[in-house]
C-alpha positions as a Markdown table, in Angstrom:
| # | Residue | x | y | z |
|---|---|---|---|---|
| 1 | Unk | -25.7 | 15.8 | 1.8 |
| 2 | Unk | -24.1 | 12.6 | 3.0 |
| 3 | Unk | -20.8 | 11.3 | 1.8 |
| 4 | Unk | -20.3 | 7.6 | 1.9 |
| 5 | Unk | -16.7 | 6.2 | 1.6 |
| 6 | Unk | -16.3 | 2.7 | 0.5 |
| 7 | Unk | -13.4 | 0.7 | 1.9 |
| 8 | Unk | -11.6 | -0.7 | -1.2 |
| 9 | Unk | -10.9 | -4.1 | 0.2 |
| 10 | Unk | -14.1 | -4.9 | 2.1 |
| 11 | Unk | -12.4 | -7.3 | 4.5 |
| 12 | Unk | -9.6 | -8.5 | 2.3 |
| 13 | Unk | -6.2 | -7.0 | 1.5 |
| 14 | Unk | -4.5 | -6.7 | -1.9 |
| 15 | Unk | -3.6 | -10.0 | -3.6 |
| 16 | Unk | 0.1 | -10.4 | -2.8 |
| 17 | Unk | 0.6 | -12.8 | -5.8 |
| 18 | Unk | -0.8 | -10.2 | -8.2 |
| 19 | Unk | 1.4 | -7.5 | -6.7 |
| 20 | Unk | 4.4 | -9.7 | -7.1 |
| 21 | Unk | 3.6 | -10.7 | -10.6 |
| 22 | Unk | 2.4 | -7.3 | -11.9 |
| 23 | Unk | 5.0 | -5.0 | -10.3 |
| 24 | Unk | 7.7 | -7.4 | -9.0 |
| 25 | Unk | 7.2 | -6.2 | -5.4 |
| 26 | Unk | 9.2 | -7.8 | -2.6 |
| 27 | Unk | 7.3 | -9.3 | 0.3 |
| 28 | Unk | 8.3 | -6.4 | 2.5 |
| 29 | Unk | 6.9 | -3.9 | -0.1 |
| 30 | Unk | 3.7 | -6.0 | -0.3 |
| 31 | Unk | 3.3 | -5.9 | 3.5 |
| 32 | Unk | 3.6 | -2.1 | 3.4 |
| 33 | Unk | 1.0 | -1.9 | 0.6 |
| 34 | Unk | -1.4 | -4.0 | 2.7 |
| 35 | Unk | -1.1 | -1.6 | 5.6 |
| 36 | Unk | -1.5 | 1.5 | 3.5 |
| 37 | Unk | -4.6 | 0.0 | 1.8 |
| 38 | Unk | -6.1 | -0.4 | 5.3 |
| 39 | Unk | -5.9 | 3.3 | 5.6 |
| 40 | Unk | -2.8 | 3.5 | 7.9 |
| 41 | Unk | -0.5 | 6.5 | 7.6 |
| 42 | Unk | 3.1 | 5.8 | 6.7 |
| 43 | Unk | 4.1 | 6.2 | 10.4 |
| 44 | Unk | 1.4 | 3.9 | 11.6 |
| 45 | Unk | 2.2 | 1.3 | 8.9 |
| 46 | Unk | 5.9 | 1.5 | 9.9 |
| 47 | Unk | 4.9 | 0.9 | 13.5 |
| 48 | Unk | 2.6 | -2.0 | 12.6 |
| 49 | Unk | 5.5 | -3.6 | 10.6 |
| 50 | Unk | 8.1 | -2.9 | 13.3 |
| 51 | Unk | 10.3 | -0.8 | 11.0 |
| 52 | Unk | 11.4 | 2.8 | 11.1 |
| 53 | Unk | 9.5 | 5.5 | 9.4 |
| 54 | Unk | 12.6 | 6.0 | 7.2 |
| 55 | Unk | 12.6 | 2.4 | 6.1 |
| 56 | Unk | 8.9 | 2.6 | 5.3 |
| 57 | Unk | 9.5 | 5.7 | 3.2 |
| 58 | Unk | 12.4 | 4.0 | 1.3 |
| 59 | Unk | 10.1 | 1.1 | 0.6 |
| 60 | Unk | 7.3 | 3.4 | -0.5 |
| 61 | Unk | 9.6 | 5.2 | -2.9 |
| 62 | Unk | 10.6 | 1.8 | -4.4 |
| 63 | Unk | 6.9 | 0.9 | -4.7 |
| 64 | Unk | 6.1 | 4.2 | -6.4 |
| 65 | Unk | 8.9 | 3.5 | -9.0 |
| 66 | Unk | 7.7 | 0.0 | -9.6 |
| 67 | Unk | 4.0 | 0.9 | -9.9 |
| 68 | Unk | 4.4 | 4.2 | -11.7 |
| 69 | Unk | 2.6 | 6.1 | -8.9 |
| 70 | Unk | 3.6 | 9.3 | -7.2 |
| 71 | Unk | 1.4 | 9.6 | -4.1 |
| 72 | Unk | 0.0 | 7.3 | -1.5 |
| 73 | Unk | -3.6 | 8.0 | -2.5 |
| 74 | Unk | -2.7 | 7.2 | -6.1 |
| 75 | Unk | -1.1 | 3.9 | -5.0 |
| 76 | Unk | -4.1 | 2.9 | -2.8 |
| 77 | Unk | -6.4 | 3.6 | -5.7 |
| 78 | Unk | -4.3 | 1.4 | -8.0 |
| 79 | Unk | -4.2 | -1.4 | -5.4 |
| 80 | Unk | -8.0 | -1.3 | -5.0 |
| 81 | Unk | -8.4 | -2.0 | -8.7 |
| 82 | Unk | -6.3 | -5.2 | -8.8 |
């Protein structure tokens, strides 16, 4: 069989305003969410944002706490539903 994967955003990223209002995310956290939703790894997202992998992981932990998620895949799924 053939497996089709749908890109959640179809050309658009998560709505920063909704993320800010729903989860009280900071602009830097929203930027990381946008990169992760594009399918980037945490390392690639960090590079794209010109931050260290450690900083990206710290931001990701804060995002997990604020959104009630525990894994990147869970976070990306949540973001795709906003």
